[in-house]
C-alpha positions in Angstrom: 45.9 123.5 149.0 48.5 125.8 147.5 45.9 127.8 145.7 44.0 128.4 149.1 47.2 129.7 150.7 47.6 132.2 147.9 44.1 133.5 148.6 44.9 134.3 152.2 48.6 135.3 151.8 48.1 138.1 149.3 45.6 140.1 151.4 48.0 139.8 154.3 50.8 141.4 152.2 48.5 144.2 151.2 47.6 144.9 154.8 51.3 145.0 155.8 52.1 147.3 152.8 49.3 149.7 153.8 50.4 149.7 157.4 54.1 150.2 156.4 53.1 153.0 154.0 51.2 154.8 156.8 54.1 154.4 159.1 56.6 155.8 156.6 54.4 158.8 155.9 54.1 159.6 159.6 57.9 159.6 159.8 58.4 161.9 156.8 60.1 165.3 157.6 58.1 168.4 157.4 57.7 169.9 154.0 60.4 172.6 153.3 59.5 176.2 152.5 61.8 179.1 152.0 62.3 181.2 155.2 61.4 184.6 153.8 63.1 187.7 155.1 61.2 191.0 155.3 62.9 194.4 155.1 62.5 196.4 158.4 59.8 199.1 158.2 62.5 201.8 158.6 63.5 201.1 155.0 60.8 203.1 153.2 62.7 204.1 150.1 62.4 201.3 147.4 66.1 201.5 146.6 67.0 201.1 150.3 64.6 198.1 150.6 66.1 196.5 147.5 69.6 197.0 148.9 68.6 195.4 152.2 67.0 192.4 150.5 70.0 192.0 148.2 72.2 191.6 151.2 69.9 189.8 153.7 67.5 187.7 151.5 69.3 184.4 152.6 69.8 185.2 156.3 67.3 182.6 157.5 68.2 179.9 155.0 70.0 176.8 156.2 72.7 176.2 153.6 73.6 172.9 155.3 70.1 171.4 154.9 70.6 169.1 151.9 66.8 168.6 151.6 66.9 172.0 149.8 68.9 170.4 147.0 67.0 167.2 147.1 63.3 166.8 147.7 62.8 170.6 148.1 65.1 171.6 145.3 62.2 173.4 143.6 61.9 175.7 146.6 65.6 176.7 146.4 65.4 177.2 142.6 62.4 179.5 142.9 64.1 181.4 145.8 67.1 182.0 143.5 64.9 183.3 140.7 63.0 185.6 143.1 66.3 186.8 144.5 67.7 187.7 141.1 64.5 189.6 140.2 65.3 192.0 143.2 68.9 192.8 142.1 68.2 195.2 139.2 66.7 197.7 141.6 70.0 198.3 143.5 73.6 199.3 142.7 76.0 197.0 141.0 78.3 197.2 144.0 75.5 195.8 146.2 74.7 193.2 143.7 78.3 191.9 143.7 78.3 191.8 147.5 75.0 190.0 147.7 75.9 187.3 145.1 79.4 186.8 146.6 77.8 186.3 150.0 75.3 183.7 148.6 78.2 181.8 147.1 80.3 181.9 150.3 77.4 180.8 152.4 76.7 177.9 150.0 80.3 176.7 150.6 79.0 175.3 153.9 78.0 172.1 152.0 79.5 170.8 148.8 76.1 169.7 147.4 74.6 173.1 148.1 77.5 174.9 146.5 77.2 172.8 143.3 73.4 173.4 143.2 73.6 177.2 143.7 76.5 177.7 141.3 74.9 175.5 138.6 71.5 177.3 138.9 73.1 180.7 138.9 74.9 179.8 135.7 71.6 178.7 134.2 69.7 181.8 135.2 72.4 184.4 134.4 74.3 182.8 131.5 72.0 180.6 129.5 71.0 182.3 126.2 67.4 181.3 126.7 67.0 182.5 130.2 64.8 185.5 130.8 67.0 186.4 133.7 70.2 186.3 131.7 72.7 189.0 132.8 76.4 188.4 132.2 77.4 191.3 134.5 75.6 189.6 137.4 77.3 186.4 136.6 80.8 187.9 136.8 80.9 188.1 140.7 79.7 184.5 140.8 82.6 183.4 138.7 85.0 185.6 140.6 84.0 183.9 143.8 84.4 180.4 142.3 87.9 181.3 141.0 88.9 182.7 144.5 87.2 179.9 146.5 89.4 178.0 149.0 87.0 175.0 149.0 86.6 174.5 145.2 89.3 172.2 143.9 91.6 173.5 141.1 90.3 171.3 138.3 86.8 172.7 138.9 88.1 176.3 138.5 89.2 175.8 134.9 85.8 176.5 133.3 84.9 179.5 135.7 88.3 181.0 134.7 87.6 180.6 131.0 84.1 182.1 131.3 85.4 185.0 133.5 88.0 185.8 130.9 85.4 185.9 128.2 82.9 188.0 130.1 85.4 190.6 131.1 85.9 191.6 127.4 84.2 194.7 126.2 82.2 195.2 129.4 80.0 198.3 129.7 82.1 201.4 130.8 85.3 199.9 129.3 87.0 200.7 126.0 85.6 198.7 123.1 88.1 196.6 121.3 88.9 198.2 118.0 87.6 196.3 114.9 89.2 196.8 111.5 86.8 196.2 108.7 86.7 196.3 104.9 83.9 197.6 102.7 82.6 196.1 99.5 84.7 198.7 97.6 87.9 197.4 99.2 88.3 200.5 101.4 89.3 199.8 105.0 88.5 201.5 108.2 87.9 200.8 111.9 85.5 201.2 114.8 87.8 203.7 116.4 87.8 205.9 113.3 84.1 206.7 113.8 83.4 210.1 115.3 79.6 210.3 115.8 78.1 210.6 119.2 77.1 206.9 119.2 77.7 203.8 117.2 75.2 200.9 117.1 77.3 197.9 116.2 75.4 194.9 114.8 77.2 191.5 114.4 75.4 189.4 111.9 75.8 186.3 109.9 74.7 185.1 106.4 71.4 183.4 105.8 70.4 184.2 109.4 66.7 184.7 109.8 67.0 186.4 113.2 69.7 188.7 111.8 67.4 189.8 109.0 64.5 190.3 111.4 66.7 192.4 113.8 68.1 194.5 110.9 64.6 195.2 109.7 63.5 196.3 113.3 66.5 198.6 113.5 65.7 200.1 110.1 62.2 200.9 111.3 62.9 202.0 114.9 61.8 205.7 115.0 64.3 206.9 117.6 67.1 205.1 115.9 66.1 206.5 112.6 65.9 210.1 114.0 69.3 209.9 115.7 70.8 208.6 112.4 69.1 211.4 110.5 70.6 214.0 112.9 74.0 212.4 112.2 74.4 211.5 115.9 74.3 207.8 115.3 76.3 205.5 113.0 75.1 202.0 112.4 77.9 199.6 111.8 77.0 196.1 110.5 79.9 193.7 110.8 80.1 190.3 109.3 82.7 188.4 111.4 83.0 185.4 109.0 85.3 184.8 106.1 83.0 184.0 103.1 83.4 187.4 101.5 81.8 186.4 98.2 78.6 185.2 100.0 78.7 188.4 102.1 78.7 190.6 99.0 75.7 188.7 97.7 73.7 189.6 100.8 74.7 193.3 100.9 71.5 194.4 99.2 69.6 193.1 102.3 71.3 195.8 104.4 70.3 199.5 104.3 72.8 201.6 102.2 72.8 204.3 105.0 74.6 201.8 107.2 78.3 201.0 107.2 78.5 197.4 106.0 81.8 195.8 106.6 83.5 192.4 107.1 86.4 191.4 109.4 89.0 191.0 106.7 91.8 189.8 109.1 89.6 187.4 111.0 90.5 189.1 114.2 87.1 188.9 115.9 87.1 185.1 116.1 90.8 184.5 115.7 91.9 186.8 118.5 88.5 186.7 120.4 88.2 190.5 120.2 84.5 190.0 120.9 83.0 186.8 122.3 79.9 186.3 120.2 77.9 183.6 121.8 75.1 184.1 119.3 74.2 186.3 116.4 72.7 188.8 115.9 74.4 190.7 118.7 74.1 194.5 119.4 76.6 196.8 121.1 76.1 200.5 121.7 79.4 202.5 121.7 79.8 206.2 122.6 82.0 208.9 120.9 85.0 207.9 123.0 84.5 204.3 122.0 83.4 203.2 125.4 80.8 200.4 125.6 77.5 201.7 126.8 75.5 198.5 126.2 76.7 195.0 125.5 74.6 192.2 123.9 71.3 193.9 124.5 67.8 193.7 123.0 66.9 196.5 120.6 64.3 198.0 122.9 67.1 198.9 125.4 68.7 201.0 122.6 65.4 202.5 121.6 64.7 203.6 125.2 68.1 205.1 125.5 67.8 207.0 122.2 64.3 208.2 123.2 65.6 209.7 126.4 68.2 211.6 124.4 65.7 212.9 121.9 63.0 213.6 124.6 64.9 214.3 127.9 62.7 213.7 131.0 61.5 216.9 132.6 63.6 218.0 135.5 
């Protein structure tokens, strides 16, 4: 008798489940998509279009709709990535205004603000991100520190990061580095008088450091600028194992200045915040930072433009 009941009862449950599933699907909200904004046709110039999009990309987006940080989080994440890809085509002033506006709009909902700020950090600050750009991340951090809705304990980390990123920014005076050579002689970054200084921070037994050093050594534009005595290459070891450093000196070209931080100031006083090594800086004759933590191809392009100026 019990076995017969089971035979009829189970199909009944399946029917209810199917009906219930259909009903639930019919009540599901519409799938979210990003409400795209198009620049008006009067904006013909690419720079003008980029500026418009930097400031108006999010105009139609509902920052209070939490589905965009839930079931449709992927839509928002992709929109952020697409937005960041527009920014390099406009001025830094506009970039700051655009990113600040996004952060302020996101404050309309706590979950949205957390989502936007977290993903901007990932895109702009993560070492593995192809969109990494510390200069773009600075206005995001500045908004977080100034925010009237973010509670003080949550501002501690943004303040720390902001303090780090504001050191040795492009167009600012590079912090002076005092270094010692293998001979025992001492000098400093600010003592160098060539038109440009390419500063390489490296470590011992670092495969990526050796690879980058080899690429620099074989970069035609860099080699030519050095040959013309317009470029000095300064390789700095920021660690304290001097004996080990001396053993690795033969791996560096003798035409470079190879020094180590004898006072431990780079790490000890955080003169430079080295999130990873190797790290490249390009400094001009007046010891202003031209490029900070950039790939070598940026430096090569810059040097090529000096050696072969574009036709006017």
